[in-house]
N, CA and C atoms as an extended XYZ file, in Angstrom:
420
Properties=species:S:1:pos:R:3:atomname:S:1:resname:S:1:resid:I:1 pbc="F F F"
N       -17.193       -9.100       51.254 N   MET     1
C       -16.847      -10.195       50.236 CA  MET     1
C       -15.986      -11.364       51.038 C   MET     1
N       -16.443      -12.429       51.254 N   SER     2
C       -15.864      -13.500       51.982 CA  SER     2
C       -14.607      -13.837       51.187 C   SER     2
N       -13.580      -14.549       51.873 N   GLU     3
C       -12.624      -14.863       51.082 CA  GLU     3
C       -12.584      -15.963       50.012 C   GLU     3
N       -13.565      -16.637       50.052 N   GLN     4
C       -14.053      -17.774       49.097 CA  GLN     4
C       -14.720      -17.260       47.842 C   GLN     4
N       -15.102      -16.013       47.936 N   GLN     5
C       -15.811      -15.680       46.703 CA  GLN     5
C       -14.867      -15.075       45.841 C   GLN     5
N       -15.051      -15.043       44.633 N   PHE     6
C       -14.229      -14.418       43.372 CA  PHE     6
C       -14.208      -12.957       43.591 C   PHE     6
N       -13.011      -12.441       43.475 N   ASP     7
C       -12.793      -11.131       43.350 CA  ASP     7
C       -12.298      -10.773       41.912 C   ASP     7
N       -13.303      -10.701       41.003 N   GLY     8
C       -13.155      -10.546       39.543 CA  GLY     8
C       -12.012       -9.306       39.303 C   GLY     8
N       -12.334       -8.278       39.913 N   THR     9
C       -11.603       -6.898       39.798 CA  THR     9
C        -9.937       -7.165       40.124 C   THR     9
N        -9.736       -7.753       41.325 N   ALA    10
C        -8.482       -7.952       41.325 CA  ALA    10
C        -7.756       -8.770       40.457 C   ALA    10
N        -8.406       -9.859       40.242 N   ASP    11
C        -7.836      -11.039       39.316 CA  ASP    11
C        -7.571      -10.351       38.052 C   ASP    11
N        -8.580       -9.393       37.546 N   TYR    12
C        -8.470       -8.786       36.321 CA  TYR    12
C        -7.072       -8.022       36.005 C   TYR    12
N        -7.073       -7.134       37.169 N   LYS    13
C        -5.921       -6.378       37.389 CA  LYS    13
C        -4.542       -7.175       37.245 C   LYS    13
N        -4.330       -8.133       38.175 N   GLU    14
C        -3.354       -9.136       38.200 CA  GLU    14
C        -3.107       -9.720       36.923 C   GLU    14
N        -4.059       -9.907       36.079 N   LEU    15
C        -3.967      -10.757       34.894 CA  LEU    15
C        -3.366       -9.470       33.755 C   LEU    15
N        -3.913       -8.364       33.865 N   GLN    16
C        -3.361       -7.362       32.920 CA  GLN    16
C        -2.160       -6.959       33.216 C   GLN    16
N        -1.533       -7.200       34.506 N   HIS    17
C        -0.018       -6.966       34.774 CA  HIS    17
C         0.914       -7.931       34.371 C   HIS    17
N         0.327       -9.071       34.248 N   LEU    18
C         1.068      -10.389       33.999 CA  LEU    18
C         1.213      -10.232       32.236 C   LEU    18
N         0.144       -9.670       31.702 N   LEU    19
C        -0.007       -9.698       30.241 CA  LEU    19
C         1.037       -8.709       29.878 C   LEU    19
N         1.083       -7.405       30.527 N   THR    20
C         2.059       -6.463       30.193 CA  THR    20
C         3.239       -6.903       30.517 C   THR    20
N         3.522       -7.464       31.445 N   ASP    21
C         5.003       -8.127       31.609 CA  ASP    21
C         5.436       -9.185       30.535 C   ASP    21
N         4.508       -9.964       30.159 N   ILE    22
C         4.671      -10.890       28.965 CA  ILE    22
C         5.064      -10.225       27.669 C   ILE    22
N         4.418       -9.156       27.561 N   ASP    23
C         4.489       -8.388       26.214 CA  ASP    23
C         5.656       -7.584       26.232 C   ASP    23
N         6.223       -7.347       27.409 N   SER    24
C         7.715       -6.432       27.277 CA  SER    24
C         8.804       -7.511       27.214 C   SER    24
N         8.506       -8.853       27.217 N   LEU    25
C         9.733       -9.714       27.098 CA  LEU    25
C        10.287       -9.637       25.559 C   LEU    25
N        11.617       -9.961       25.340 N   PRO    26
C        12.350       -9.920       24.153 CA  PRO    26
C        11.554      -11.228       23.490 C   PRO    26
N        11.423      -11.413       22.179 N   PRO    27
C        10.880      -12.535       21.430 CA  PRO    27
C        11.551      -13.927       21.765 C   PRO    27
N        12.826      -14.017       21.981 N   GLU    28
C        13.257      -15.368       22.398 CA  GLU    28
C        12.953      -15.699       23.552 C   GLU    28
N        12.885      -14.935       24.628 N   LEU    29
C        12.529      -15.384       26.013 CA  LEU    29
C        11.249      -15.759       26.041 C   LEU    29
N        10.290      -14.688       25.116 N   ARG    30
C         8.726      -15.187       25.128 CA  ARG    30
C         8.508      -16.418       24.561 C   ARG    30
N         9.108      -16.730       23.332 N   ALA    31
C         9.222      -17.937       22.765 CA  ALA    31
C         9.623      -18.990       23.811 C   ALA    31
N        10.381      -19.005       24.560 N   ASP    32
C        10.969      -19.951       25.581 CA  ASP    32
C         9.902      -20.074       26.650 C   ASP    32
N         9.305      -19.063       27.097 N   VAL    33
C         8.006      -19.351       28.024 CA  VAL    33
C         7.098      -19.880       27.461 C   VAL    33
N         6.617      -19.748       26.297 N   PHE    34
C         5.405      -20.281       25.697 CA  PHE    34
C         5.569      -22.012       25.275 C   PHE    34
N         7.022      -22.288       24.961 N   ASN    35
C         7.287      -23.561       24.629 CA  ASN    35
C         7.452      -24.389       26.003 C   ASN    35
N         7.242      -24.080       27.216 N   HIS    36
C         7.477      -24.766       28.217 CA  HIS    36
C         5.996      -24.845       28.754 C   HIS    36
N         5.031      -24.421       28.158 N   LEU    37
C         3.498      -24.749       28.581 CA  LEU    37
C         3.189      -26.153       28.570 C   LEU    37
N         2.031      -26.547       29.039 N   PRO    38
C         1.691      -27.874       28.878 CA  PRO    38
C         1.085      -27.913       27.351 C   PRO    38
N         1.135      -29.014       26.817 N   ALA    39
C         0.867      -29.352       25.300 CA  ALA    39
C        -0.653      -28.872       24.945 C   ALA    39
N        -1.450      -29.058       25.908 N   MET    40
C        -2.694      -28.537       25.385 CA  MET    40
C        -2.858      -26.909       25.328 C   MET    40
N        -2.134      -26.057       26.172 N   LEU    41
C        -2.232      -24.833       25.918 CA  LEU    41
C        -1.366      -24.337       24.624 C   LEU    41
N        -0.321      -25.251       24.430 N   GLN    42
C         0.475      -24.869       23.239 CA  GLN    42
C        -0.442      -25.188       21.769 C   GLN    42
N        -1.139      -26.182       22.128 N   SER    43
C        -2.295      -26.439       20.916 CA  SER    43
C        -3.257      -25.298       20.663 C   SER    43
N        -3.672      -24.644       21.850 N   LEU    44
C        -4.626      -23.591       21.700 CA  LEU    44
C        -4.017      -22.231       21.196 C   LEU    44
N        -2.771      -22.033       21.490 N   VAL    45
C        -1.951      -20.860       20.834 CA  VAL    45
C        -1.868      -21.046       19.379 C   VAL    45
N        -1.660      -22.318       18.842 N   ALA    46
C        -1.544      -22.871       17.555 CA  ALA    46
C        -2.828      -22.405       16.941 C   ALA    46
N        -4.032      -22.964       17.446 N   LEU    47
C        -5.131      -22.838       16.941 CA  LEU    47
C        -5.572      -21.543       16.874 C   LEU    47
N        -5.427      -20.765       17.902 N   PHE    48
C        -5.729      -19.253       17.697 CA  PHE    48
C        -4.905      -18.586       16.828 C   PHE    48
N        -3.744      -18.758       16.697 N   GLU    49
C        -2.788      -18.180       15.828 CA  GLU    49
C        -3.287      -18.463       14.425 C   GLU    49
N        -3.582      -19.688       13.950 N   ALA    50
C        -3.875      -19.879       12.720 CA  ALA    50
C        -5.280      -19.363       12.422 C   ALA    50
N        -6.037      -19.178       13.335 N   GLU    51
C        -7.429      -18.510       13.045 CA  GLU    51
C        -7.217      -16.789       12.979 C   GLU    51
N        -6.136      -16.414       13.685 N   LEU    52
C        -6.086      -14.997       13.481 CA  LEU    52
C        -5.018      -14.353       12.383 C   LEU    52
N        -4.443      -15.281       11.729 N   LYS    53
C        -3.534      -15.202       10.680 CA  LYS    53
C        -4.394      -14.268        9.566 C   LYS    53
N        -3.606      -13.246        9.081 N   GLY    54
C        -4.361      -12.347        8.000 CA  GLY    54
C        -5.526      -11.454        8.619 C   GLY    54
N        -5.869      -11.558        9.881 N   VAL    55
C        -6.991      -10.771       10.449 CA  VAL    55
C        -6.255       -9.497       11.217 C   VAL    55
N        -5.205      -10.022       12.011 N   VAL    56
C        -4.622       -9.065       12.891 CA  VAL    56
C        -3.029       -8.873       12.873 C   VAL    56
N        -2.225       -7.838       13.009 N   LYS    57
C        -0.897       -7.830       13.269 CA  LYS    57
C        -0.625       -8.774       14.562 C   LYS    57
N         0.640       -9.443       14.380 N   ASN    58
C         1.094      -10.251       15.400 CA  ASN    58
C         0.172      -11.250       15.890 C   ASN    58
N        -0.221      -12.196       14.993 N   PRO    59
C        -1.282      -13.102       15.367 CA  PRO    59
C        -0.871      -14.016       16.677 C   PRO    59
N         0.590      -14.315       16.451 N   GLY    60
C         1.271      -15.268       17.616 CA  GLY    60
C         1.088      -14.503       19.009 C   GLY    60
N         1.156      -13.281       19.086 N   GLN    61
C         1.152      -12.424       20.222 CA  GLN    61
C        -0.425      -12.299       20.683 C   GLN    61
N        -1.254      -12.195       19.736 N   HIS    62
C        -2.626      -12.085       19.989 CA  HIS    62
C        -3.078      -13.565       20.536 C   HIS    62
N        -2.554      -14.556       19.865 N   ALA    63
C        -3.066      -15.871       20.275 CA  ALA    63
C        -2.718      -16.346       21.655 C   ALA    63
N        -1.377      -15.928       22.013 N   GLN    64
C        -0.797      -16.149       23.228 CA  GLN    64
C        -1.547      -15.503       24.342 C   GLN    64
N        -2.003      -14.033       24.088 N   ARG    65
C        -2.771      -13.368       25.100 CA  ARG    65
C        -4.106      -13.963       25.305 C   ARG    65
N        -4.915      -14.658       24.055 N   LEU    66
C        -6.198      -15.183       23.972 CA  LEU    66
C        -6.186      -16.562       25.019 C   LEU    66
N        -4.864      -17.261       24.732 N   MET    67
C        -4.741      -18.491       25.630 CA  MET    67
C        -4.598      -18.104       27.081 C   MET    67
N        -3.823      -17.224       27.381 N   ILE    68
C        -3.613      -16.656       28.657 CA  ILE    68
C        -4.957      -16.387       29.421 C   ILE    68
N        -5.685      -15.245       28.727 N   ASN    69
C        -7.116      -15.228       29.131 CA  ASN    69
C        -8.065      -16.438       29.335 C   ASN    69
N        -7.975      -17.328       28.460 N   GLN    70
C        -8.966      -18.461       28.483 CA  GLN    70
C        -8.289      -19.246       29.707 C   GLN    70
N        -6.943      -19.480       29.831 N   ALA    71
C        -6.420      -20.457       30.985 CA  ALA    71
C        -6.906      -19.625       32.274 C   ALA    71
N        -6.788      -18.388       32.328 N   ASN    72
C        -7.310      -17.772       33.693 CA  ASN    72
C        -8.677      -17.984       33.903 C   ASN    72
N        -9.572      -17.863       32.972 N   TYR    73
C       -10.875      -17.706       33.193 CA  TYR    73
C       -11.306      -19.366       33.219 C   TYR    73
N       -10.820      -20.353       32.435 N   LEU    74
C       -11.236      -21.621       32.591 CA  LEU    74
C       -10.394      -22.642       33.233 C   LEU    74
N        -8.964      -22.024       33.831 N   GLY    75
C        -8.023      -23.030       34.170 CA  GLY    75
C        -8.295      -23.668       35.570 C   GLY    75
N        -8.054      -24.889       35.511 N   GLY    76
C        -8.335      -25.685       36.736 CA  GLY    76
C        -9.680      -26.428       36.961 C   GLY    76
N       -10.682      -26.075       35.829 N   ILE    77
C       -12.112      -26.490       36.006 CA  ILE    77
C       -12.382      -27.556       34.753 C   ILE    77
N       -13.017      -28.420       35.019 N   GLN    78
C       -13.268      -29.127       33.754 CA  GLN    78
C       -14.476      -28.584       33.044 C   GLN    78
N       -14.549      -28.186       31.924 N   THR    79
C       -15.369      -27.952       31.111 CA  THR    79
C       -16.069      -28.716       29.908 C   THR    79
N       -17.215      -28.705       29.499 N   TYR    80
C       -17.806      -29.216       28.418 CA  TYR    80
C       -17.821      -28.005       27.301 C   TYR    80
N       -17.276      -28.320       25.986 N   THR    81
C       -17.296      -27.455       25.135 CA  THR    81
C       -18.184      -28.381       24.007 C   THR    81
N       -19.346      -27.935       23.488 N   PRO    82
C       -20.106      -28.757       22.713 CA  PRO    82
C       -19.516      -28.724       21.405 C   PRO    82
N       -19.677      -29.645       20.559 N   ARG    83
C       -19.152      -29.592       19.171 CA  ARG    83
C       -20.160      -28.733       18.440 C   ARG    83
N       -19.892      -28.180       17.233 N   ASN    84
C       -20.477      -27.551       16.553 CA  ASN    84
C       -21.510      -27.900       15.453 C   ASN    84
N       -21.746      -29.283       15.759 N   ASP    85
C       -22.474      -30.125       14.887 CA  ASP    85
C       -23.996      -29.293       14.259 C   ASP    85
N       -24.468      -28.498       15.328 N   LYS    86
C       -25.681      -27.885       14.983 CA  LYS    86
C       -25.510      -26.807       13.962 C   LYS    86
N       -24.623      -26.009       14.268 N   LEU    87
C       -24.082      -25.013       13.112 CA  LEU    87
C       -23.754      -25.714       11.767 C   LEU    87
N       -23.006      -26.682       11.942 N   LYS    88
C       -22.631      -27.455       10.698 CA  LYS    88
C       -23.699      -27.814        9.851 C   LYS    88
N       -24.830      -28.575       10.664 N   THR    89
C       -25.975      -29.080       10.040 CA  THR    89
C       -26.836      -27.903        9.600 C   THR    89
N       -27.060      -26.788       10.133 N   THR    90
C       -27.723      -25.423        9.721 CA  THR    90
C       -27.012      -24.984        8.284 C   THR    90
N       -25.703      -24.909        8.390 N   LEU    91
C       -25.165      -24.342        7.049 CA  LEU    91
C       -25.317      -25.436        6.132 C   LEU    91
N       -25.271      -26.618        6.374 N   ARG    92
C       -25.407      -27.635        5.347 CA  ARG    92
C       -26.737      -27.567        4.727 C   ARG    92
N       -27.741      -27.418        5.663 N   ASN    93
C       -29.173      -27.214        5.090 CA  ASN    93
C       -29.417      -26.012        4.195 C   ASN    93
N       -28.874      -24.943        4.584 N   ILE    94
C       -29.089      -23.672        3.843 CA  ILE    94
C       -28.200      -23.820        2.523 C   ILE    94
N       -26.973      -24.785        2.414 N   ALA    95
C       -26.491      -24.950        1.150 CA  ALA    95
C       -27.403      -26.007        0.188 C   ALA    95
N       -28.006      -26.687        0.959 N   ILE    96
C       -28.742      -27.812        0.219 CA  ILE    96
C       -30.027      -26.788       -0.495 C   ILE    96
N       -30.701      -26.142        0.293 N   TYR    97
C       -31.821      -25.076        0.004 CA  TYR    97
C       -31.352      -24.165       -1.167 C   TYR    97
N       -30.272      -23.522       -1.239 N   ASN    98
C       -29.586      -22.506       -2.385 CA  ASN    98
C       -29.387      -23.415       -3.468 C   ASN    98
N       -28.722      -24.564       -3.409 N   ALA    99
C       -28.346      -25.394       -4.529 CA  ALA    99
C       -29.652      -25.895       -5.239 C   ALA    99
N       -30.730      -26.117       -4.612 N   HIS   100
C       -32.051      -26.670       -4.991 CA  HIS   100
C       -32.753      -25.380       -5.592 C   HIS   100
N       -32.491      -24.216       -5.184 N   ASN   101
C       -32.973      -23.046       -5.948 CA  ASN   101
C       -32.294      -22.601       -7.112 C   ASN   101
N       -31.047      -23.122       -7.044 N   ARG   102
C       -30.034      -22.800       -8.540 CA  ARG   102
C       -30.394      -23.907       -9.489 C   ARG   102
N       -31.362      -24.648       -9.136 N   GLY   103
C       -31.540      -25.992      -10.097 CA  GLY   103
C       -30.835      -27.367       -9.920 C   GLY   103
N       -30.295      -27.629       -8.694 N   ALA   104
C       -29.520      -28.844       -8.501 CA  ALA   104
C       -30.679      -29.810       -8.124 C   ALA   104
N       -30.674      -31.147       -8.869 N   SER   105
C       -31.590      -32.036       -8.667 CA  SER   105
C       -31.609      -32.734       -7.303 C   SER   105
N       -32.687      -33.221       -6.889 N   ILE   106
C       -32.781      -33.932       -5.581 CA  ILE   106
C       -31.824      -35.124       -5.495 C   ILE   106
N       -31.834      -35.769       -6.543 N   GLU   107
C       -30.647      -36.904       -6.612 CA  GLU   107
C       -29.271      -36.346       -6.384 C   GLU   107
N       -29.149      -35.417       -7.013 N   LYS   108
C       -27.495      -34.766       -6.824 CA  LYS   108
C       -27.319      -34.402       -5.418 C   LYS   108
N       -28.278      -33.749       -4.727 N   LEU   109
C       -28.109      -33.198       -3.403 CA  LEU   109
C       -28.071      -34.668       -2.330 C   LEU   109
N       -28.751      -35.630       -2.976 N   ARG   110
C       -28.975      -36.700       -2.000 CA  ARG   110
C       -27.522      -37.366       -1.952 C   ARG   110
N       -26.951      -37.399       -3.260 N   VAL   111
C       -25.557      -38.080       -3.221 CA  VAL   111
C       -24.534      -37.358       -2.592 C   VAL   111
N       -24.650      -35.980       -2.906 N   GLU   112
C       -23.359      -35.089       -2.569 CA  GLU   112
C       -23.345      -35.128       -0.860 C   GLU   112
N       -24.548      -34.924       -0.272 N   HIS   113
C       -24.676      -34.764        1.148 CA  HIS   113
C       -24.981      -36.042        2.092 C   HIS   113
N       -25.155      -37.221        1.052 N   ARG   114
C       -25.214      -38.618        1.669 CA  ARG   114
C       -26.435      -38.776        2.640 C   ARG   114
N       -27.828      -38.153        2.085 N   LEU   115
C       -28.904      -38.273        2.631 CA  LEU   115
C       -29.927      -38.948        1.883 C   LEU   115
N       -31.025      -39.153        2.434 N   THR   116
C       -32.194      -39.746        1.737 CA  THR   116
C       -33.063      -38.751        0.975 C   THR   116
N       -33.907      -39.104        0.145 N   ASP   117
C       -34.823      -38.202       -0.781 CA  ASP   117
C       -35.410      -37.542        0.099 C   ASP   117
N       -36.000      -38.354        1.173 N   VAL   118
C       -37.034      -37.709        2.175 CA  VAL   118
C       -36.360      -36.707        3.077 C   VAL   118
N       -35.074      -36.871        3.422 N   GLN   119
C       -34.430      -35.877        4.181 CA  GLN   119
C       -34.139      -34.569        3.274 C   GLN   119
N       -33.832      -34.951        2.296 N   ILE   120
C       -33.599      -33.517        1.254 CA  ILE   120
C       -34.866      -32.868        1.171 C   ILE   120
N       -36.176      -33.574        0.947 N   TYR   121
C       -37.266      -32.756        0.813 CA  TYR   121
C       -37.742      -32.201        2.101 C   TYR   121
N       -37.362      -32.766        3.165 N   ALA   122
C       -37.689      -32.356        4.415 CA  ALA   122
C       -36.930      -30.980        4.632 C   ALA   122
N       -35.626      -30.836        4.236 N   ILE   123
C       -34.498      -29.767        4.481 CA  ILE   123
C       -35.129      -28.620        3.689 C   ILE   123
N       -35.617      -28.865        2.557 N   ILE   124
C       -35.966      -28.057        1.338 CA  ILE   124
C       -37.517      -27.343        2.031 C   ILE   124
N       -38.245      -28.259        2.426 N   LYS   125
C       -39.535      -27.626        3.078 CA  LYS   125
C       -39.093      -26.715        4.319 C   LYS   125
N       -38.261      -27.286        5.049 N   GLU   126
C       -37.999      -26.424        6.446 CA  GLU   126
C       -37.476      -25.042        6.063 C   GLU   126
N       -36.554      -25.049        5.084 N   GLN   127
C       -35.766      -23.899        4.600 CA  GLN   127
C       -36.555      -22.963        3.820 C   GLN   127
N       -37.487      -23.463        3.204 N   THR   128
C       -38.480      -22.787        2.366 CA  THR   128
C       -39.491      -21.941        3.358 C   THR   128
N       -40.037      -22.471        4.524 N   LEU   129
C       -40.658      -21.871        5.371 CA  LEU   129
C       -39.865      -20.935        6.275 C   LEU   129
N       -38.505      -21.126        6.602 N   ALA   130
C       -37.619      -20.258        7.288 CA  ALA   130
C       -37.647      -19.119        6.308 C   ALA   130
N       -37.377      -19.156        5.232 N   GLU   131
C       -36.968      -17.998        4.379 CA  GLU   131
C       -38.256      -17.145        3.911 C   GLU   131
N       -39.569      -17.825        3.900 N   ARG   132
C       -40.645      -17.171        3.982 CA  ARG   132
C       -40.893      -16.422        5.282 C   ARG   132
N       -40.681      -16.798        6.434 N   THR   133
C       -40.568      -16.089        7.613 CA  THR   133
C       -39.984      -14.951        7.496 C   THR   133
N       -38.649      -15.000        7.169 N   ARG   134
C       -37.659      -14.007        7.162 CA  ARG   134
C       -38.188      -13.064        6.131 C   ARG   134
N       -38.789      -13.297        5.053 N   ARG   135
C       -39.118      -12.243        4.199 CA  ARG   135
C       -40.420      -11.640        4.183 C   ARG   135
N       -41.423      -12.333        4.821 N   GLN   136
C       -42.965      -11.606        4.865 CA  GLN   136
C       -42.973      -11.099        6.387 C   GLN   136
N       -43.765      -10.020        6.418 N   LEU   137
C       -44.207       -9.527        7.847 CA  LEU   137
C       -45.103      -10.320        8.373 C   LEU   137
N       -44.881      -10.542        9.580 N   ASN   138
C       -45.769      -11.236       10.506 CA  ASN   138
C       -46.985      -10.400       10.768 C   ASN   138
N       -48.204      -10.702       10.360 N   LEU   139
C       -49.321       -9.786       10.488 CA  LEU   139
C       -50.124       -9.838       11.795 C   LEU   139
N       -49.910      -11.066       12.289 N   PHE   140
C       -50.444      -11.438       13.762 CA  PHE   140
C       -49.590      -11.291       14.974 C   PHE   140
């Protein structure tokens, strides 16, 4: 392996050693270390911690470990993180379909989701076909 190639194993071992060292720090010193990070990394820790609350013990510690791993993996390179617009649209369309099946009027759905009647009808048609595909066996 040339010197320019990435040695993932050595890097991973070094990272695990670093994480073990950080985990062994007293809470005050650990907090001081993370308070001196760049603002973007502090924001990531806060985001991860908020998402992990109620799911894991010590969400702050897990959030810090996640941030360190992410910084190790993506650090120093510019990356594009796509917005989750497609996911939001898909979930909205499913909600429209479910509301329509529960008796919501097209007008109510149109106003609630700020769409046109044509868009609502198209979403219902699309979701009906998707639901039928999920429920029925494909014979061919």
